N, C-alpha and C positions, 0 to 999 in steps of 0.2 A: 623695428625700427619705423616701421608702416604706421604700426598702430600708433607707435609714440608722437607721429609725426601727425597725424590727423586728430589726435587730441590736444594737440597744440592745435590745432586751424579751430578746434571749438569750442577751446577755452578764451584764445587771446581775439573775440570778437569784439567792439565796441559792446554788445548790446550786455555780455556777460560780464566785462569788465566794470560794465557801471552796475550791476549786480550785486557783483562783490566788493565795491564801494560803499553802496547804500548801507547794503547789509551790514558792511563794518563800521560803519556810522550807525546804522542802529542795535549791533550788539552791544558796543558799546555804553551808548545813553542807557541799555538794558539792568547791563553789569554794572555800573555805577548807582545805582539806586540801589541801596540796601534792603532784599527780602525779595528783587526782581532776579529769579535765577537764572541760568543759562537755558536751562530745561525750560523754563517758563518763555521764553526769550524765541525757542526752538519751536516750542507749540504754536507761540501766537504767531509767527512765522508761514506756518502749514499751509490754510487757506491761500497765502498771497501765490505760492508756490502752484495752485490748481491749474493758475493760466500760465505758466511757462515751461519750456521748454526740459527733459530730463538734466541736462548740464547744467543750467542759469537754476534749476531748480536746488539741487543736490550744492552749488556752487554757494548759494546763498544759504543754504543751510549753515554748511563749513565754515564761510566766514563769522556769519554774526557767533558762533555757537567756540569760536577761538576768541572772538574780541570779547566778546562779555564775561571769559575764562579769566581773564586778563583784568580786565576793570572792573574787576572786581574788590583789588588789591587795592582803591585808589580811595573807595568810603572805611576802608578797613586801615590805612593810614592817615585819616584826615578827621574820622568819625571817632572810631575803633568798633565799626561796622560793620563785618563783611560784608560787599556787596553779594555776592555770591560763596555757599558752605564751602566750595573750593579755595575761599580765603582762610576761613576761619581757622586754619592749624599756624598762619602765624599774624593774626589779627597784633596781639601784644606786642610781638616784635617790632611790625613796620610801624604803632601806633605809640614806643616807647621812642624813637628813631626822631618822628616826628616831634613829637614833645623837646626834643635836646635839640632840635635846630638842625634837624640832618632832615630832611621831608625829602630833600632830593634826590638821598642815597636810599631812602625805601623806597621810592616809586621807582626811581632808576633800576634800581636792582629788579624789581617785583617784572620792572619793564621786558630789560634784554634778556633776563633771567628764564620767563614764561616763553618769550621767543628760540630763544636753543635748545629748550625743552622739547620744546614744540617743534621745531626744526628733527630732532634726534625722533622721536616719536614717528617724523613722515618718512624719515626714510627707514626705519624700521617697518613699518606700515609697507613703504615698497617691494621692499626685501622679500620678507616674511610671507607677507599677505599672496605672494605667484606662486613660492613655493610650498604651501600650506594647500593651496587650490587641486596642484596635482594633485598631492595627499588625498585630499578631499573626494576628489574624481572616482576614487576606489573606493568609497562609504556604498553601504548599503543601507537598509530601515534599521538593520538592529545597531549600528552606528552610529545613525543619528539618535535611535533611540537613547541612547547611552548620554552619549553628549549632549541633549536637553536635560536630563536628569543630573548631570554633573554640574551645570552652567544651572539650574535652582540648589541645588548644592551650595554651589558658593557664595551663590546670592543672598542666601539665609544665611550661612557660615561668616561671610565679610562684610557684609553690609548692616550685617546688625549685631550691638552689643550684645542681645539678647536673642539668641537663635530660637526660641520660643515661642516667642511673638514676632521673628520673621519667617517661621513656620505658616503659621496663620493669616502669617500679610499675605504667603506666596498661596495659600488653599483660598482666599477671597477671589486672589487672579485667576485663579483655576477654577473656578464656581463661574465666575462671570462668563471667561471665555467660550462654557457649556452651554450658555444660552444660544437659543436660534436653530434653525435645519443644518447647521455647519455643522456634522459630524456623519460618522462611514456610514448609517442608516436613514440619516437627510429625516429624521424623526425634531418631532417641535419637542423643543426642553426649555422646562421653566418659561414658557411664552406667556401662561396662563390666559391663553386663548386670546393675546393683544398681537393684531397683526405688525405692529412698528416692532414688536421683539424678535418674531422669525427671522427677519433681517441678521441679530447675534447686537450686542450692545458694541455702536459706533467706537472704533479704538479713538480717533483725536479728537472729539468732544471728550472721551473719556480721561485722555491723556490733560487737554486745557485743563478740564475742573480739576484736577486732581492737582496740579503743578501752580495754576493759577487763581482760582477760585483761593482754592485753598490760601494762596499769598495773600489773596486780599481781603481774604478773612481777618487773616490774623494781626494786617496793619489796620482793621477796621476795629480792634478791640487792645490797641497797643497802644499805650501811654506815653513810651518814650520821647522826649525832646533832644535828639542828639546837638553839640556843638562844632561846629568847624576847631581842629586845634592847630592852625594854623592860617593868619592874617594878612599875610603878606605873599606879592609874588613870585612866583619859584623860578628858582634857577634853572642852570643846565644839568636834565635831570642824568645824561647819556656822560656828565664829568665823574671819573673815576671810577669809570665800569671796568675799565681796562686792567686798573689795578687788583678791583676786586675778584674779575675770572681771571687772574695769573692767583692770587691769594688762596681762593675756592676751585681749582678744576676740579678734584677729588667730589665734593659735595653735588655740584654742577652733573657731570657724569651718573654718579650713585641716585640722584635724586630722575633724572634722564632714565636710566631704565627699568629704574624699581618704576617709577609711573607708568613707562610703557608695556611692564609686565604684569602690574594692577590692573591697567585699562584694559590688557586682552581678558582677565576674566569677567565671567556675566555677571551682571548685577551691582559690580563695583565702582569702577566711575572715576573721577577727578579729584571727586570729596573726599573720600577712603585713602587717592592715592598719595594725599598731599599732608595728610593727618600720618600715617606711615611712616612718611617722607622726613617731617620734618620731627618724629620719636625716633628713628634711625639714627636724622644727622646729629640729635642733642645727646645720644648716646653713644655714639663714636667720635664727636666732637674733641680735640684737644684743648677748648676751652667750655667747658658745659656749662660751668657757674657762669656765662654771659648771658645763655639764655633766660628769655624773659624781661632782661635789661633795655632790648634793642639791640638786638646779635645778625646782624647782616647775613651771618653765614646759614641759619633756617631759614631764610629768605631765599638764599640763594637754590638751596635744595628742594624746598617744599615747589617753589615756583618756578621751575624748572619740573617736576614732577605732575605740579595740577597739567600744564598743558601738553607734556610728551602722553597723559593718560588717552588724549583727544583720540592720538593716530592709532594706540594699542589699542583701543575700545571698537573701532573700525576694520581692524584685522578678523573679530569673529563674526561681527557683522558682514564682509564682504562673499567672506569667505564660504561660512555655515547657514547665514542667514540669522544666526543667535546674536541679539545687542550686547553688546559688551556693558552698556551702561541706558538709561533712560534716554537719552539724548539722541542715542543712533537707536532704540525700537522707534522715536516717530521717525527717523530717516528710514528706516526701513518701510514703513508704512508705505511714506513718500515716494518710496524703491518700487515699492509697488504698485502704487497708481498709474507709476510713469514706463509699466510694462519692461523695467528692468530689475526682476525678482531677482534678489542676492543669493546666493551659492556657487559653485567652484565652474558648472557650466558659461554664466558671467563671462569669467576671465576668458573662458573660449570664444563665443559667441558673438559676446563685444569688447575685446580687451581693451578697443581706445576708448570707453566709457570708463574703462578701469583708472585706465592713464590718465586720463581728464581728472578723475578725483584726483592723484599723487597730486596733478599740475597745479591744481589747485586749494590742494592743504600745503605747499609751498608757498605760492603763493599769499595763503593767509598769514602765515608766520613773517615772512616778510616785511608784507603790508601793516605787519606791528606796528614796528617801529614808530615812522611817521607818525600812523593814524591813533597808536596810543599815546606819541608825545603831545599831540594835537587834545586828547581826550585830557592829558595831564593838564593842558594850559587852559581847559575851559571848565576843571572839574569843580570850581569853587563856585562858580555857576552854577554850574549844573544840580550839585546837591543841596541848593536853594528850593527847588523844586519842591513845593511843597505837599505831600502825599494825598491830603486832602484834595485836590486839583488833576491829581495822577491817577489815583485810583478810578474813580469813574471812566477815565477815558479808555484805561485797561480792561475795567470790566464792558464794556462798550464793545472791544474787540472780540472778545473772551466772546461775548455773543454773536455776532455777525460771524466768526470764524467758525460754531457750533452750529448756525446756522447752515454756515453755506455746503456745509458737508452733505447733505443730502440733500439741500430744502425742503428744511420741516421741521415744526419746533420741539421735535422728541427730542432731537440731537442738542437743544439749547435744556431741555429737562435731563438729559443723562449729564451733561454738562455739571449743569447747580449740583444735583444730587452727589454726582462725582466728584465735587469741591466739599462738600460739608462733611462727607464721610473722611474724605483725606486729611481736614483739619483736624479732625474727633482722633482719628488714628495717631498724626503726628504729633495732640499733645496728650494722648497716653501712651507714645512710647513706642511707637509701630510704624516700622517704614512701609515709605511709599512703593521704593522701589522692587522688592519682591511681587507684589501685587501689579504691578504691570507688568513687568517680567511672564509671568505667568497669564497677563491676559494674551501676550506677544507669541509664546510659544504654547499654551493649550492643543491649541488644533493641532498641531506640527508633534505635540507628543500623541498626541490619542491617532494620530493616524499612521505613525511611524512603528506604535505598539500594534495594532489591530495589523496593520502591513504584516509586520514581522509576525505576529502569530498566524498568520496565514498561509505566509510560506513554513512556517516549522511544524505545521499543521499540529497547532496549538501546544510543541512538546518547549517547556520552559527553560531549558538545558541549549536551546537553537540559541540562547541569549549571549552566551558563552563561545559556542564554538569557531566563531573567526577571533583570528591573534589580537586587532586594533579593538572589535568589538568585546572580546575577554579582558584587555587593560584597564579600560576605560569604566567598566563595569565594575572589576576588582577595585580601584582608585575610589570611586564613587562609594561601594558600600563599605572602603575603608573609611573613608570620612564621616559616615553613618553613626558607624559603629565605635569608633576611636574616643568619642566622648561617652558612650555607655561602659567601654571598657576600663576607660579611668576612673567615672565614676567607681566602679563594681572594684577597684584595686586602693582606694581610700578608705571604702570599707570593711577591706583588709589589715587589722592591725599590725601581723608579723609583713606586709607587702608596703605599705602606704609608702609614700614619699615625702 
């Protein structure tokens, strides 16, 4: 209780509340511009957090992310262009509702059920994270090794429709993580005699490049000129929401639960949660024939899933230091910069900071309702901003942010190279998320592996001697071998299914 009261004092200060308010407006703006993802909003915000204390820095990231995920629904409904990938799953539903004169229903459902799903995710985060932290305190290097391997596996098989491309993307991230002196032998690796590379590839410029510069390049070659589907003042977006809630309580609960669970899987995140939830909604609906024609049920379930996934993604990030998605990968970097190293000991030594994060999450979801209503009101003017004027400004922020990391032009070079690489990766169907996960967790994997080998005197079977390590190891190996086993069965004429 003392820690909770201290956390409340840390959050409910004029400066922190001002940061939350400004971050909410920023997140709504970025999310409402098609193509400017929530991850990009977070990456651009990182340089600003350098000048903040830990709590306001985390508050800025959490609030901006939550708002950006929701506001991606606005251009989905009005332009048929999702503002963020998480909104893409139900874009057609929202746009068809708007064209049929029900823009208020489409936007109101996205707003209200995103907030409700987010609150569900926060409650699960508040309950599950401390409980998992108690278990994690018993972890040794063996358990952490298998946990990282399981995280890589989930990222490859869940975040990619083509596992082979996911593996190659992950290997690229692991290679980038090998650059520099940060290894057990402290020996230069892949530095090619360059003094700048001895410190490794800086994570923040890399992420700004892969998520922001790639979007700028994509906009530069795009020829699409979207038109607004509605050109009249919006009515009350909250009208009829109580009736929708009474009609679809089960889809709301189902989407929130699935979103939280998927969000907790490393490398998955809100995008995959929304697609999976929309598919499940259509499969289990009593009116599947209405999907794609402007049916609000899909928006209810998938909208709840995309915001509940945010809370779920922070569970492995806070407890194990393993990012649930690319946004928490950036947040982990900020936590390290603020000496709030994620992991179970954070719950023991700094419980007030953990409770402050929980309070900030809840505030962000509650504030989503009034701020989201405001964003919907000004949406038509916001969406008329020409991309040709907006993109140079974003590019300027990217350059300044990358330079500010170490006050060197080398950070800008990293950003530009990463942006070009990510642009071609996505164009050729290679997912970016596994690459980021490989960079973030590569050093941790190497450290835990060598530490475990030293403890075990080189015995490989020691990785399976502890119960939790054995369970994680067997689960990981099963996931690896299942596709091979299924492929072998399909090649056996008598056993094919």
